[in-house]
C-alpha positions as CSV (number, residue, x, y, z in Angstrom):
1,M,-2.9,-13.5,-15.4
2,K,-2.1,-10.0,-13.5
3,I,-2.7,-11.2,-10.5
4,M,-0.4,-14.2,-10.8
5,E,2.5,-12.2,-13.0
6,D,2.6,-9.4,-9.8
7,L,3.3,-12.0,-7.9
8,N,5.5,-14.3,-9.4
9,I,3.8,-17.2,-9.4
10,E,4.4,-19.5,-12.5
11,F,2.5,-22.7,-11.3
12,V,-1.1,-22.4,-11.0
13,D,-2.9,-24.7,-9.2
14,K,-6.9,-25.2,-8.6
15,E,-6.1,-23.5,-4.5
16,T,-3.3,-20.8,-5.6
17,Q,-6.3,-19.7,-9.1
18,F,-9.0,-19.5,-6.4
19,F,-7.2,-17.1,-3.5
20,A,-5.7,-15.1,-6.6
21,E,-9.1,-14.9,-8.2
22,Q,-10.9,-13.5,-4.5
23,P,-12.2,-9.8,-4.7
24,G,-9.5,-7.6,-1.5
25,Y,-5.9,-7.9,-1.5
26,P,-3.6,-10.7,-3.6
27,A,-1.2,-10.8,-0.6
28,Y,-3.5,-11.2,2.0
29,Q,-5.6,-13.7,-0.1
30,M,-2.5,-15.7,-1.1
31,G,-1.7,-15.1,2.4
32,L,-4.3,-17.5,3.8
33,L,-3.3,-20.1,1.2
34,E,0.6,-19.9,3.3
35,A,-1.5,-20.8,6.2
36,A,-3.3,-23.6,4.5
37,K,-0.2,-25.3,2.7
38,V,1.3,-24.7,6.2
39,H,-1.4,-27.0,7.9
40,R,-1.3,-29.8,5.1
41,K,2.6,-29.8,5.5
42,K,2.6,-30.3,9.2
43,N,0.1,-32.9,8.8
44,L,2.4,-34.8,5.9
45,D,5.2,-34.6,7.9
46,Y,3.3,-36.2,10.9
47,G,2.0,-38.4,8.8
48,G,-1.2,-37.7,8.0
49,G,-3.0,-39.0,11.0
50,D,-4.8,-36.8,14.0
51,P,-3.9,-33.4,12.7
52,F,-4.0,-32.5,16.2
53,G,-2.3,-35.5,18.0
54,N,0.8,-33.7,18.3
55,F,-0.6,-31.1,20.6
56,K,-2.4,-33.8,22.4
57,G,0.4,-34.4,24.9
58,V,-0.4,-31.9,27.3
59,E,-3.3,-34.3,28.2
60,E,-0.9,-36.1,30.3
61,F,-0.5,-33.1,33.3
62,G,-4.8,-33.1,32.9
63,M,-5.3,-30.1,30.0
64,E,-6.9,-30.3,27.6
65,P,-5.6,-29.8,24.0
66,W,-6.9,-26.8,22.8
67,L,-5.7,-24.7,26.1
68,G,-2.0,-26.0,25.1
69,V,-2.3,-24.5,21.6
70,I,-3.7,-21.1,23.5
71,V,-0.6,-21.0,25.5
72,R,1.5,-22.0,22.3
73,L,-0.6,-18.9,21.1
74,S,0.5,-16.5,24.3
75,D,4.0,-17.5,23.2
76,K,3.6,-16.1,19.2
77,V,1.5,-12.6,20.8
78,S,4.7,-12.0,23.0
79,R,6.9,-12.5,20.2
80,V,4.8,-10.1,18.1
81,A,4.9,-7.4,20.6
82,V,9.3,-8.0,20.7
83,L,9.6,-8.2,17.3
84,A,7.5,-5.4,16.6
85,K,9.7,-2.9,19.0
86,S,12.7,-4.1,17.6
87,N,11.8,-3.6,14.0
88,E,11.3,-0.2,15.4
89,L,14.7,0.1,16.2
90,G,15.5,-1.9,13.2
91,H,16.8,-4.8,14.7
92,V,14.9,-7.0,12.7
93,E,13.5,-8.2,9.1
94,D,9.8,-8.5,7.7
95,E,11.0,-12.4,7.6
96,S,10.5,-12.6,11.3
97,I,8.0,-10.7,11.8
98,E,5.9,-12.5,8.9
99,D,6.6,-16.1,10.1
100,T,5.6,-14.8,13.3
101,L,2.6,-13.9,12.2
102,L,1.9,-16.6,10.0
103,D,1.9,-19.3,13.1
104,L,-0.2,-16.6,15.1
105,G,-2.9,-17.2,12.7
106,N,-2.8,-20.7,12.4
107,Y,-2.6,-21.5,16.4
108,S,-6.0,-19.8,16.4
109,L,-7.6,-21.3,13.6
110,I,-6.1,-24.7,14.9
111,C,-7.7,-24.2,18.4
112,L,-10.7,-23.7,16.6
113,A,-10.7,-26.3,14.7
114,M,-9.9,-28.3,18.0
115,V,-12.9,-27.2,20.3
116,H,-15.2,-27.7,17.3
117,P,-18.9,-29.5,19.2
118,S,-18.2,-32.0,16.2
119,Q,-15.0,-33.2,14.9
120,M,-16.6,-35.4,12.0
121,L,-16.8,-33.2,8.5
122,N,-17.0,-35.1,5.2
123,P,-14.2,-33.7,2.9
124,E,-15.2,-31.5,-0.3
125,G,-14.9,-28.5,-1.7
126,L,-11.2,-27.3,-2.1
127,F,-9.3,-28.8,0.1
128,C,-10.9,-32.0,0.1
129,D,-7.9,-34.1,-1.1
130,W,-5.5,-32.7,1.4
131,P,-4.5,-34.2,4.6
132,G,-5.0,-31.9,8.2
133,S,-8.4,-30.6,10.1
134,Q,-11.2,-29.7,7.3
135,F,-12.3,-27.8,9.8
136,F,-9.3,-25.4,9.8
137,Y,-9.4,-25.4,6.1
138,Q,-12.9,-24.2,6.2
139,A,-12.0,-21.6,8.7
140,I,-10.0,-20.2,5.7
141,L,-12.1,-20.2,3.6
142,T,-14.2,-18.3,6.2
143,L,-11.1,-15.6,6.7
144,S,-11.1,-15.0,2.6
145,A,-14.9,-14.6,2.2
146,R,-14.7,-12.2,5.4
147,H,-11.9,-10.3,3.8
148,N,-14.2,-9.8,0.4
149,F,-16.8,-6.9,2.7
150,R,-13.9,-5.5,4.4
151,V,-11.5,-4.6,1.5
152,M,-14.5,-1.6,1.0
153,S,-13.2,0.2,4.1
154,L,-9.1,-1.0,4.2
155,E,-7.5,1.6,2.0
156,P,-3.5,0.7,1.2
157,P,-1.0,3.4,2.7
158,K,-0.1,6.6,0.7
159,D,3.7,6.4,2.0
160,A,6.1,4.7,3.8
161,H,4.5,7.0,7.3
162,A,1.2,6.1,6.2
163,A,2.7,2.6,6.5
164,Q,4.4,2.2,9.2
165,A,1.7,3.4,11.5
166,Q,-1.0,1.1,10.1
167,W,1.5,-2.0,11.0
168,L,1.5,0.1,14.2
169,T,-2.3,-0.1,14.8
170,G,-2.1,-3.6,13.6
171,I,-0.1,-4.7,16.0
172,D,-2.6,-3.1,18.7
173,D,-5.6,-4.9,17.4
174,I,-3.5,-8.5,17.6
175,D,-2.9,-6.9,21.4
176,L,-6.9,-6.2,21.9
177,R,-7.7,-9.6,20.6
178,W,-5.7,-11.7,22.0
179,H,-6.7,-9.9,25.9
180,S,-10.5,-10.2,24.9
181,L,-9.9,-14.2,24.1
182,V,-7.7,-14.6,27.6
183,K,-11.1,-13.3,29.2
184,S,-12.9,-16.1,27.1
185,V,-10.7,-18.3,28.6
186,S,-11.1,-17.4,31.6
187,D,-14.2,-17.3,32.0
188,I,-14.4,-20.7,30.4
189,I,-11.8,-22.2,33.6
190,N,-13.6,-20.2,36.0
191,E,-17.1,-21.2,35.4
192,D,-16.3,-24.6,34.5
193,I,-17.6,-24.5,31.2
194,T,-17.4,-28.3,30.0
195,N,-20.3,-28.0,27.2
196,A,-18.2,-28.6,23.6
197,Q,-20.5,-26.4,22.2
198,D,-20.8,-23.5,24.7
199,V,-17.0,-23.4,24.6
200,Y,-17.0,-23.1,20.9
201,D,-19.3,-20.9,21.0
202,I,-17.4,-18.5,23.3
203,L,-14.4,-19.0,21.2
204,L,-15.3,-18.5,17.8
205,T,-15.6,-15.0,17.2
206,K,-12.4,-14.8,19.3
207,L,-10.4,-17.3,17.6
208,I,-11.6,-15.9,14.1
209,T,-10.7,-12.1,14.7
210,L,-7.5,-13.1,16.4
211,A,-6.4,-14.6,13.4
212,E,-8.1,-11.9,11.0
213,A,-5.9,-9.4,12.9
214,G,-2.9,-11.5,12.6
215,F,-2.9,-11.9,8.8
216,L,-4.3,-8.8,8.4
217,C,-1.1,-7.6,10.0
218,R,1.4,-9.6,7.3
219,L,-0.9,-7.5,5.0
220,Y,0.2,-4.1,6.4
221,R,4.0,-5.3,6.7
222,H,3.3,-6.0,2.9
223,W,2.8,-2.9,2.9
224,C,5.9,-1.3,4.2
225,R,8.0,-3.0,2.1
226,T,6.3,-2.1,-0.5
227,K,6.2,1.8,0.4
228,G,9.4,1.8,2.1
229,D,10.2,1.5,5.7
230,V,10.9,4.7,7.5
């Protein structure tokens, strides 16, 4: 399979084959699979129990666990901005930026899975035998499907300058999505919205689009590398 050759993938499991066969840009689709693998690994490291167990320590301080994830997201958004600025000056490697963008995407989807009004989902489909939150994996598949439609209006840059411009636009989009999420979170807190379905409905689009912005920015960094940084 040519895509496998282009991505230097030797072993093909069913998950790799699925994402490699999806329409759109392979670097984006395989980035989603990487995110799913990070979630699986962390759950294996934590013993495969409660997929959100390591986020629930904030309950001791009277804080909802999903709000603790929002705090972690805030750190990642700030770090993306710092790394993007440093990258303009040539002081940071792509790996640091891409790792932070991966974390940003993953935390967004973890938060989305945590606020889902139903915490029961029968494992089925592609990730049915993977430890972790099935709602998280479901969100990964949603982003894959969204990319299939978005790709029609997304063209790779023609040169290094265009790649850099697209990357900076992606950084601005993350900032825009983040501030939109912050506004919604503030509304939930200030209006004392506690109904699980209401919280989920308010945050669903905000978290999905923030995650999407993060994964798209990773794609733009990939294009910067292939076109050559300016």
